[in-house]
N, C-alpha and C positions, 0 to 999 in steps of 0.2 A: 510514279506514286508508289512508295513501297507499299504491298497487297495485306500484311500485316498491320501495319498501320490502321489502313481503310477499314479493314473488316474488325478490329478493333473497335472505330470511332462509330462507325455504322450500329456494332450493337451497343454503343453505347445510346447512340440516339433509340434506339428502339427499346431500352428497358428504358429509359427515361418515358417514351410516349406510352410505352405501355403500364408502366406506374401510375401516368399521371388520367391514363384513359379508364382503368382498372377502378380508381380511386373514385371519380367522379362518376360513372358510369353505375356501379352497385348502389342504388338506392335505398336499400338494406340495412338493417342493424348488423356492419361487420365485425364488430368486436366490443364485447364488456370487459374494462380495465377490472384489474386486482380489487381495485378498489368498489367494483358495483356503479361505476358510472358509463355512460356512453361516451359519445367523442366529444371531449372537450379541447381546452386549451392546450395543454399538457401532449395532447394528441396533435394537435393543430403545429404546434412549435416542432417536432417530431419531423411532421411533413416538411415544413419548410427547410429544417435542416437536412432533410435526405433531397429535396430540390436543388439546393442551392450546392451540395456535394457534388450531385451528378452534373451541373451546369459548371461545376469550375473542372470537372474531370474531361468533360467533354471541348472545353475554352483549350485546356494543356494540349489536347489531343488532335485539334483542328490546327496549333499552332504550324505546325510543318507545314498545313496547307498553304497558309499565306505566300509563302516562299514558292509555290510552284506556278508553271506555265500553262499547266494542262489544264482540257476544257470540263473534265469531268472532274479534276481535283475544284475545281471554281464552283462546280454546281455542287458538290459535296460540302463546300466552305457555306454558300448561300445556304443551305438546309439546315448545316450548324446553328448558324446565326438567326436563322427565322424560329428552330426551333426554342434557342436558350432564349430568346426576347419576348415568346409565349408563355414559356416556362418562368420568366420574371415578371410578367403581367398577373400569374397567378399567386405567385409569391408576395406581392405588395397587398393582391388583394387579399390573402389569407393574413396577412400582419393586419390590417384593417380591420378584418373582422374580430380580431383578438380584442384588438382595442375599443372594439365598436359593444363587444358583446362577453363583458367579462366575467366569467362567471359562467358562461353557458354551457349549456349541453344538449345536444343534439341525436338524433337518431341513426346517422349517418354524415360521411363527410359531404354527399349531394345535399342533404336537409343543410348541413350549414350553409353551402352556398349560395344556396337559395336566397338567406337572410340578407345577403349582398348583392346579388344578383339576380336577372330575369332568367326565369328557364330558357328563353330561346336565345341569353347571351351562354349560360351554359351547354346548350345544344352546338351553338355555331363552334365553341371552341373544341368540342369534340369531332366536330367537322372537320376543322383545323388541322386537330391531330392526326386524323385518318389520313388527310393527304399527305399532310407529311410522312406518313408510314409508308402510302405506296410510293412517294417519289424515291424515299432511301433504298428500295428496291430496284430500283430502273438506274439508278446513280452508280449503286455498288458494283450493278451489273455491267456498266459502262471504263469503273474503272479499273475492274480489273481484265476486262476485254481489252480494252487497252497497254497493260500490264502485259499482255500474252501476246500480244503484235508489234512488241518491242522486235526490231532488227530484222521482221519477217518481209519489210521490203527489199533490203540488199541480200536478202537469203535465195539461194538457186532451189534450196528445199524447204517452203514457206511451214509444212505440216511438221517436218524433224524441228526445225525453228521453234515451233508452238509446242511441240513435246519436250524440249529441252526448255523452256521457258515455265512450264509447267511444272515438272518436275523441281527445276528453283524454287517457285514460290511454294511446293510440296514440301520442301524440305525446311522452310522458313517458320512453318504451321507451326501451332502448338503439339506437340508429341500424342497421338491419340485422340486428336481432335477431330471425329468424323463429321459435324457440321460444317465446320470452315473448307473441308476437301471439298463437301459435296457442293458450295458455294464456288468454288474455282472449278469442279468439274461442269457443271452449267454454263460457264463462262467460254471453258475452252470447247464444248461442243458448240457453240452460238458462231466462236468465231472459226472453225472448220467447216463449220455449214457454211458459213456465210451467209448466214441467214440470221433474222431477230429468232430469238423463242419463241417457241408456242406456249400458249397459255397453262399447258400441263407444267409446263419446264418451270416458267415464271411463277407459277404457282407452289411448286417444291422448291424453288431458291428462296421466294419468300416464306415456307411453311421452316427451310433451314434456317434459315436467319432469325425467325421468331423464336424455337427452340434452343438457338446457340445464344442470343439473348438471353434466355429466360435462364439457359445451365450459366451463363455468369453470374446473372444475378443474385441466382439462388447458392452459388459456390463461395459469393460476398459474402453473404450472409451468415454462410458457418460458419467460415475465417474470424467475421465479423462476434458469431454467437461462441466462438471458442477463447476467443481475445476477453471476450467478458467475462468468461470464468476464472480467466489467470488473475492474480494478485502478484502486485509488487514483490515481495517478499514468499512469494509459497517455495524457492526451493531453500530461503536462508536459513532456516534452523537446521535441515541436512546438510548443508554444507559445512556448517560451523560444528557440527559433532565430528570429535579426533577420529581418525583413520584406527584402525584395530591394529595393534604392532605386530610387526611381523611372526606369525608362529604361532599365534593367540588363538582364541577361539575354534582351532580346527577340530576338536571335538565334537563340535557342533553335528556338523556331517556325517560323522561315523555311524554305520547303523550299530555296533556293538556296543555296549553299556561303556561309557566312562571308566577309565581305571578306578576301581576301591579308594585307591591313597590319593586320588585326584578330588574325591566327592564326600561330603557329610551326609548324604543322606540322596536316595534312589528316586531318580527325575525321570517323565518320560520322554522317551529317545525322539527328538526331535525329527532327524530323516527317519525313520519310520513313519511317524505322523504325515510327512510330506506325500506321502507313498498312500498313504490310507484313507478311508474314507470318511474321519472327524472331522470335523469343520473348522474347528476352533482352538487354539494351541493360544497358552498365556503364559507369557515371561515377566518374570515380578524380580525383585531384589532391594538391599538398601538401596538407599540415596547414593549415589556416588559408585556402583556397582559395575556400574558399565553397561545399563540394559539397553542405551542408546547407542551406544556402539558397536553392540553386537547386532540390533537390530539393523544399520546401517552395514556392517557386515555380510549380515543378511541378506540383504536385498540385493547388494554391488554382485555377491557373487555366482559365478556362470551354473555353479552346481544345484543351484536354488531352482533353476527350471528343468534339468537334468530329474533331481529327484521327483519333481513335480509329472514328468508324463506317466507314469504309470498311474496315477490318478486322472489324468485330462485326457488317455486317450488318444484317439483320433481329434479331437475338437481342437480349436485354435484356442491360447491360453492366452489372458490381457491381465495383466501385475499393476498394481498403483499402490503409491504409499504416502503415508503424511505422518508428519511429525508435530506432536501437538507443543507447543513452548510459547511459556506463559511472562515469557519477559519479550513477547517481543509484541505483532500488531495483534489489531480484534479478531482478525480473520485468523491469525497462527493459533489461535486459541479456543476457536468456536467452532461449532458444529457445522454452520454455514461455509466456513473455511474449509472444513474436513470434507463435506461432501463437493466444493468447488474443486478444491484440488484432485481429486483423485475421480470426478467426471472429465475433469480437462485430459488426463494423463488416458484416460482410459478411450474417451469418445475421438479423440484426436486421430488414433488407430484406426478407424471406420467412422468418417463425418457424413458421411450418405445416409446414417441414420440419425441423423441430428432429429429431424423432423417427426418423426417416432419418439425419442426419447423429449423433445421437449415442444409439445404440441401447440402450448399457448403462446409461448414467445416465438415459438416460429410461425406462427399465425397474426402474431403482431408486429412482427417487422416484415413479414410479408406486404403489409396492408399501408402499416406506417413510414418504414424504412428503419432509421436508427431506434437502437432500444437503449438508451444509457440506465433506465432504472434497475436498482440495486437488486440482486436475488436473493429471493425468501427463503426461509426452511423447505415452506409447503412446496416452491418449484424445484429445489434441488433435491430433497428428499422422496419426492416424488418420480423424478428423473430418474435417481437411482435407483428406484425400484422397477422401474420399466427397462434400464438397464439389465440388470442380473436377472430380469424372468427371462430374458433370451437363452434357453437351456440350447443354444446351439453350440453358445460359448461358455468358456471357463474362467470364472475370474479370483486374479488370488489377491490380496490386500494384505497389506502389513500396516499397522499404523501405533505410533510408538507416543508415549509420555500422555495416556489417558490421566493421571493425576495430574496434568497443567492443563485440562480442561477447565473453562471457568464458567461453566454451567451446571447441573444437575448431576453430580457422576450415575447416580445409579439410573437417570433416563439414558446417558449414554451407553452404559453398561448395557441398560434394557434392548435399546436400539441395537447393536451389535451382536446380541444373541438372537433377535428377531433376522438380521440380514443373515447369518450363518446357518439359519435354519429355512431361510427361504429357498431353498432347492439345495441338491445334489452338486451343482457346478458354481459353488461358493465357497472359498475356504478361508479365513482370517489370521494372520498371526497378528497377535497385540500384546504392548507390553505398558506397565504401571509397578508404583511402588507397590507391597502387599497392604492398601488401606484395605479396612472391612468391606467396605462395600464392594471393592472387586474379590475380594474373596467369596464374599456371600454368591455374587454372581456367576462364579469361575470354579468354584471350588471341586466339581465333577467333571472339570474339562481338562483335557492333558496339558500339562505344565512345567515350568524348570522355574527353580532361586539359582540365579545368577553366581551371588558371593559363595554356594553351596560347591559350585564348579571349576572354580577359576583360579585354585590354589598354584597349579603349573606354571598356568598362565603370569599369574601377578611374578613368582620368579623368575620365570624366564624377562620379563618387563624389567624388573629391579637388575637384575642382571646383567641386561643389555647397558641399561641409561647408566649404571654406576660404570661397566667397562668401557665405554665410551671416555672417560675422565682418565688423565694420562696418571696420575696419582693413585688411583684406585687400581689403576691394570699394574703400575709398578708394586703395591701392596700383595695384588693376588701374586706376583712373580716370586717377590720373597717371603710373604705370609702366607700363603694360600689357605691355611687352616682356618686363623681368623677373618679375613676375607670371605671365605663363605659361611662362618657363623654370620657375621654381618647380614647378607642375602635372607638367608633363612630366618633370623631373628626380623628382619623387614617382613616378608615373607606372612610369618605366623601372624605378628602383633597387627597386621591389615585386615583379617577379618572379612575378607571376599572384595573390600573395598578400592577401587582404584585409583580413585580421586585422592583417599588419605595416601596413596601411597605416592602418587603424584608428586606431592606436597611433601613428603618425607623425605625421599630423593632430592629436594631440590634442598632442603636445610644437610643432607648430608655432603651434598658436593658444596655447599657454602663452607661446610668446615673442614671437607678433603681441603678446597682453596687456601684456606687459613693455615693450614698445617697440622691437622688434627690427627693423633694418633687414632689407633684401632680401639683403644681404651676411651676416646673420649668420642668417637663417634657410638660405642656403645653407648657411653654415658648420656650422650644428648640424644639417642633415641629411646632410650630407657624414662626420660622426661614426657618425652613426648605423647600426649593424650591420644588412646585408644581413638574416642568418639572425635567425630568430625566438629562438633561444633564447639567441643572443647578447645581442637587445634586451633578451628579459627583464632578463638579468645586469645590463646599462646602465641599465636601470629601476631597479632596486634599488640598483646602485651610485651611481647618483644622488640618492636619497632624502637628504633633510633629514639631517644627522647627530643635529641633537636630535629626530627624529622617527624614527630607526631602531629604537630599541628596542621601541618601540610597533609598528613596522611588524613587524617581530620576531616579539611578539606574538600579532599576529593571523594575519599567515603559516600560523606553525604550529598556532596554535589549529584553523584552521579546516583545514588537514590533518588535527590529530589528531583531527578530528571523524571525518573519513573512514576513516581508516587503519583501526580496527581491524574494520570491516566486512568487509575482503578477505580477513581470517583467523578470526575466531570468529563462528560460527552458534547465533544462538539455539532453532535448530531441533534441531541434532547434541548428541550425548551430550557430555561433556567429553573432551578430551583425555587418553588413557592416558600415563604414564610413557613406554612401549616407542612409543607411535607418536607424542611428542612433537615428533623428531627428523625427523618425515616432512613432508616438505611435501605440504600436502592443497589441493586446490579445493575450498573452502567456499560455498557461497550465500548471499548477503547476505539479512535479513531486511528486512520494508519500514519506511522510516524517513523523518524530514523532516532535512535538514540544519538546519544554524543559522539562529537567526533573531536579527537587530539587536539584540530584547533581551536572550536571552544569551550573545552577546557584547560585552553592553555593560557587565558584570560582571567580564569578564577580567581589567582592570588594578586591581580589589582586593583589598583583603587575602583571603586565601582562610578565613581565621577567621572574618568576618564571614557565612559560608555558616553558622558555627555556634552564633553569638550571636545573628544575625536571630531575633526573637521570630515564630514562629507564628502568624495570624490579622489583622494589620496590613499589609494588600494596600495593595501601590503603588497610587495613583490613575492614572487611565487616560491625563490629562496630564502626569504625570512618566513614564509607561511611552511616552509619545509624545516627553516630551523627551529621554529617553536614548537612545530608537532614533534619533533623528533628529542627536543628538550624534554617536552611532556611527555613520552612513552619513558625515558629513562627515569624521571620523576616516579611513574608511574611501576618500573621495576624495582629501586628502591626504596620509594616509600609505601607500598602496599604488597609486595612481597608475595606476589608472583598472584592475589586474588584477586587484580580487574588484569584484564590482558587487552590485547589490539592484535588481534590474528591477521590482519591482512594490510598490515603496515606498509610494509614492501611496495606492496600494488596502489593502495590510492593514497599513503601519505598523509596530507593533514586530514583529506575527509575520511580516515580509516575510521572504524566504529567502535569506541570501547564497552568490554562486555566485561561481567563477570565470571570467572572462571568454570564455575559452575551454577544449577540454581540452586544449591544446599548455601551456597556464599552470599545469595540475594535473599534467600529465606531468613539466615541467622543474621545479614545487615540491617535486615527487617524487622528484628525483633525488641524491645523497648531497651531490653542489658545492655543490646551494642552501641543503640544509640543513643545510651545516658552513658557507656564508657567513653565514644566519641567525644559527645561534647563535654564531658565533664575534664577530660585528660585534654581539651584544645583552651590555648591562652587565650588566644582571639575571640571576639565578639565577630560572629560571622554566622550570616542566613545565606545558605546556602541558593534561596528561590528568588535571593533580588541579586544575588550575584551570578546566577545564571540570568536573568532579564539583564544585568548588565552587558555578561560574556555573549550571549546572542546579539547584543547590537554590533557587540566590537566585532564580531564576527562577521555579521554584514557589509558592516563599514571597511575592512580589512580586505573582501573580496569583490566589492562593488559590484554588483550585478548590475546587469543592461537587458533592459525587455526588447531593444528592439537588434538583436542580432541572432544571427541564425543558430551559433550555439548556443541551446537551450538548457544544458546544463547546470550552468551560474545560477539561472532562472528556479530552475527547479531545487538545486541546494537551498537558494532564497527560501523559496515556498518551504521547506522543511523547518527551516529555523523559522520565520513567522508562526507554524502551527504550533512549535514548542514553547514561542516568547507567550503567545495569548494565554497556552495554557497556563502558564506561571503565573501569570496575571490576575487569569478566574482563580487559583489557587489562594495567592496570597489576598485575592477581596475574599472570598469564602472563609480564610482565617480572621478578614477583620483586620487585615493590614494595607496602609495605604499607602507602602514605600514604593508601591507597582507603578506610581502614577507619573513622574515624571519620563520613568523609563519608558511607557506605553506613548506620550508625547513626544519622545523623541524617533522612536521604532517609527510611528507616524509622519513625523516629519520625513524621516530617512526613506520610508516606502514612498510616500508621495512621488520622490524626487526620481525613486526607483520608476515606478510609474507615468511618471511623469506627468502627474494629476493637477499641479496647482493647487492652488489655495481652495481644498473644496469648504473647508472650516468657515469659510466668509459666505459661500451659497453664490458665488456667480456664476458655477456652471452645477447646481444641486440635484440638476435630474439626472445628474451621472451618477451610477453605484459606486461605494466606497469598496474598497480595496480587499475590509474583511470579509465580503461575500465569496470573494475566491478562496478563501482560507477557512471559514466555520460554513458548514453543509447546511446547519440550521438557517442563518437568517440568508445565506446564499439561495435557499429554495423557498422560503417562504414570506423573508420580510422588505419592507423598504427602507434600506440603509444607503445614507447619501454621505456621512462623516463619523470620525470617533465617536462624537456624541451620541448621534442616533444608536449607534453601536452600543456603547456604553449602556444607553436607556435599557434596549432589548434584551441584552446580556445582562443589565441587574449587574452592572459594575459600579455599586454605588458611590464608593469611593471618589470614583475620579468626576464623575457625574457631579457631585457635591461641591469639589473643589474649584471645577468651572463655574458653576452655578456662583459660588460664593468670589469669584474670581471676574464675577461679571457679566460672564456669558448669557444672552436674554433669550431663555427660550421662547419668549412670547414672540421674539422674531424669526423662530425657527418654521420654514412652510412645513417641514415636515411633522408637526404640533401635533396637529390632531390625532394622527396615528400611533406617535409614539404615547402621547397618553394613554390613548387605548390598550395597546400593548401594556403599558407599564401597570395601568388597573387586573388585567389579566393575570400576569406572572408575576408581581412584587407591590405588595403595601407599601414596602417601604422604599420605593422607587418613586410609585404613585404618591404618596405625601412628600416627599422631598419637591416633586416640579410642579406640586400643587402648593408647598409655602414659598418656592421661585415665581411664582404669581402672582402671589400674596404677597409678596414682599419682607417677608417672614424673615426671610436669612440675612437679609440687609442688615436686622438688628443682630447687634452681639449677644451671646449668652443665650440663644434658643435653645441650646442644648449642649449638654458636654464636649461635644466634637466641634462646634460652631466656635463656643466661646474659646475653648484652647488655642485656634486657629488665630481666632480675631488679636489674643493674648499675644500670639507669635507675630502678627502682623508690625500691632503696635512696638513693638522693641525690636524689628529687622523692616532693613527696606524690604519690598515686595521682590519673589524672583518672577521668570519666566511663566511658570509655572500655576503664580498663584497673584492675581494681580486684583486689587480692588480700583472700581472705576474712578477716572481723573488721574491713575498713579503711572507711573512709567516702569516698563516692566526691566530689570537685571538680571545680564547675562553674567555675571561673572561667575567662572567654574568653582564648584567645591560650595557654593552659596544653597544649593537644594538639600546636600546632605545638612548640613547646618539647620537648614529647616525644619525638616523633619526630625530632628534632635530636639528642637527647640517645641516644637508642636507635642511631641513624647512626652520631653518635662513639663510643659505645663497639662498638659494630661493628666500624669500619672500624681502633681501636685495637687490637683484639683479633686481626684480620687481619693489622695490621704486626709483632705479636708472633709469629704462628703458633700462636698458641690454636685451641681447638676445642670 
C-alpha cells in the first residue's frame, strides 16, 4: 500500500477524531458569535457540514484500500468504516437536535448534546473515539513496516534493502514534512531491530501523527480563510484598465523634475517620495485623464520596488493594490471589498500569521470547522490594523478610484489618513478625482495632477495611433507639415484628457477611411467639443438616423441592467410602505453585467421568450454568430461608447461594458435619457426587454444541473439573479408586465432543477429555487413555491394576478407563516391576502386594478397567466401581450373617467 496515501488517511482520521473529541469534551463556553449568542443552530449546522466533509474525504482516501489484499490495509479500512459510522451517528443526533430545539442556545456543544443524550452515552462516545485513536497508531505502524519489508525476503542484504525502501518513501513524502519523516523513521527502527517498538517510540510515533494531523488541519483552515477573503471579481477592474501606451508615463520614475514644456504646474516628484519617509501620495486629475492607467502602470513596473528600497531598508516589503469600481459588484466599490482584497494579497505571503491577524475567526473555525459567514467591517478593519502593526514588515498600498467608493468619502479619506499615520512602516499611493472632500483631506500631502504632466504622452499616443493608419502614413510622407499640425492640434485641444483623445482619434481615422483631406480632418476636429459630455452628446447626435432606434435600445438596455442594483438589494428585507419614500443606500449583490448573447435578443418580439420551447438549445455556432453580430452592432450603432474587451476569448459569454466611467455617468443623466427616448421611434421598455432576453438566453444554453461541467449552471445563476432583480425593479415601479415572464422563468427553472410541480405542493416541504438566488429568503425564510417568494418579497402584482386567477391561498400549507411575514413587511400585501380569504377579490370592481382586469377578462379569453375558476387557460402565443395592452387600455380609460 502506498505509504503517502496511508499517512494522509491516518492524518484525516486523527483530525476527525480530535475535532469531535475536542468539541464534546470542552464543557465550557467555547465561543460567542458576533451577534452575542452562544452555541445555537447556526453553529450546529457548521459542525454538521464539517463532519460530513471530513467523512467524505476519508471515504475518498480509503477507496484504494478496498483493492488491497494486505492485512494492515484491511485493518486500516475497518478503522475508517468504524470512525465514519460513529461520525454519522453523531451527525444524525445533531440534525435531530436542530429539529427538536429550534431557536435553542447552549453554553457549549457538550450542553447541547446533553439535551438529547444521557451523560453516560456521551462518555461512551468519547471512549470509543479514544480507542479508535490508539488503534490508528498501531495500524499505521504496521502499514509502514510492511512497506519497508518489501523484497527483503529475497535480498541478500536485508538492511540495505530496507534502506533503499526507506529512501524511496522519503522521496515520496511532502517536501519539508518533518513529522511524516519521523513516522517512517520509527517504522524503520522497528523493522531493523526486528522487535516491537518500545513505549517511548510508540509515544513519539503517536505524538508525531497527532502533531502532523494538527498541522494538516490548521493548514486547511488557513487556506479556507484566505479563500473566503477572495471574491470572484477581485481583479476584474484592474484587468479592464487599459495598458499604458508605450513610451508614456516614463517621467513618473525620473528623480529630476519633468521638463517645463511638458508641465503646466509644479508637482511633487513621485520617485523622490518613494525614497522618502512621507507616507501618503495623492494622484488626482480630471475624468478620463488616465489616473487608473497610471496607477496600473506604477503597480506593474519593477522600478517601483527598486526605488522603495531606500525607504524599507533591510526589512521585507509587502505590496497590495485595489481599484474601486462603481460599475462592478458591491465588493468592488465598498470598504469591505478594499480590506478583503488587500488582506488576501498581503497575508497570502505569510499565512502562518493568520491566527494572529484573524483571532476570532480562527477560533471559530478551530472549534466548529467551516465558516461561511460574510466578513464584517469590524473584522476586516481590525485585521488590517493588526497586520500593519507589525513593525518588522514594510507595507506599500496602491488604492485607485476613491471617488468610485459607494460610501461616505470623508470617512474613507479619514481611514486612509489614519492608516498612513499608523507607523513608519506604511506608505499609501491613492488616486481620485479632485473632489473637494479629497482636496480638503490631502491638500498638505505630496501630489500630482495627471493632466498637467501628460502633454508629451498625449502627443506620442496621438502620433502612434494615427501613424498606424496607411492613409495618414502617406499624408505624413507627402504633407508632413499639415500631418504634424493635425497631431499638435489634437494634443493642444485635449486638455490632458486621454479618453477625449481616444474618441477623437477614432473619429479622425473614420474620416481618413472615407477619404477626408487634411482640411476635412481639421474641420472635423474644429467641430469636436473639448468637453467630454458635450463630445458624448455630439457622438449620439451624429448617429446614423436609421440606426438611432437600435442604438437607443442598446444604450437603455445596458443602463437598465445596472440601474436596479443601486436601489434594490437581494440581502435586505422588502421595503415597507412607511419606508418606501425614504432614500436608502443599499449594497449591491454580486452580479454579472450583460453578455453579448443576452443583448443579442433585445431586438426580438418579447413574446418569443414565452413561446420558444425549452429543451431545444441553440448550437454553439449559432450563439457565436449572434454574439458577433451584436458586437458589430455595438461598434456601428454606439460609436465606441460601449465595448466588449474580451470578445475574442469569451465569445457569446463576453460582457458588455461602458468605455469609461464618464460614459456611464453621462448616460445616467436625465438629458441623455430624454434624448435617447425622444429620438426613438418604437415603444420600448428596456426592463421588460431584459426579462424577455434573459429567458431567451436561458433557453438558448439549456443548462443542466446533473452534469460535471458546472459552467452552464454558473452562467444560469447569473441570469437568474439579473432576472429576479428586473422583476423587483418593475414591481417597485408599479409595472405588472413582468408577471408572465416570471411565471415562464419559474417553469424553465423547475425543469432545469428537475423540481416538478411545486406550485401544487405535492412536495411542498422542498425549498424553492429562489432560496439559492436571493440571500434574504435563502437565509431566513420558508419558501416552497414562487407564490411564497412573491408574498415574502412583496411582489404584489404577481400575487394579485394569481389570486384573481383562482389561486387558493387558503390551501397553502405555508399560509400562516406567509401572513405573518406580509404583516411585518408590507401592509399592501397583508391586505391583499386578507381580501382573498374574505372573497373580496372575487367581486369585480373592488379596486381600479381589479376592475380593469375584470373588464379585460370579459372582453377576451383568459390566458395561461390569468384564469378564473372554471375557465380553461389559453396557451396561444402572443395573447399575453394583448392581455397587458387591454389591461392598460382599460386602466387608462377608467382613470380618464375618474373611476376608482
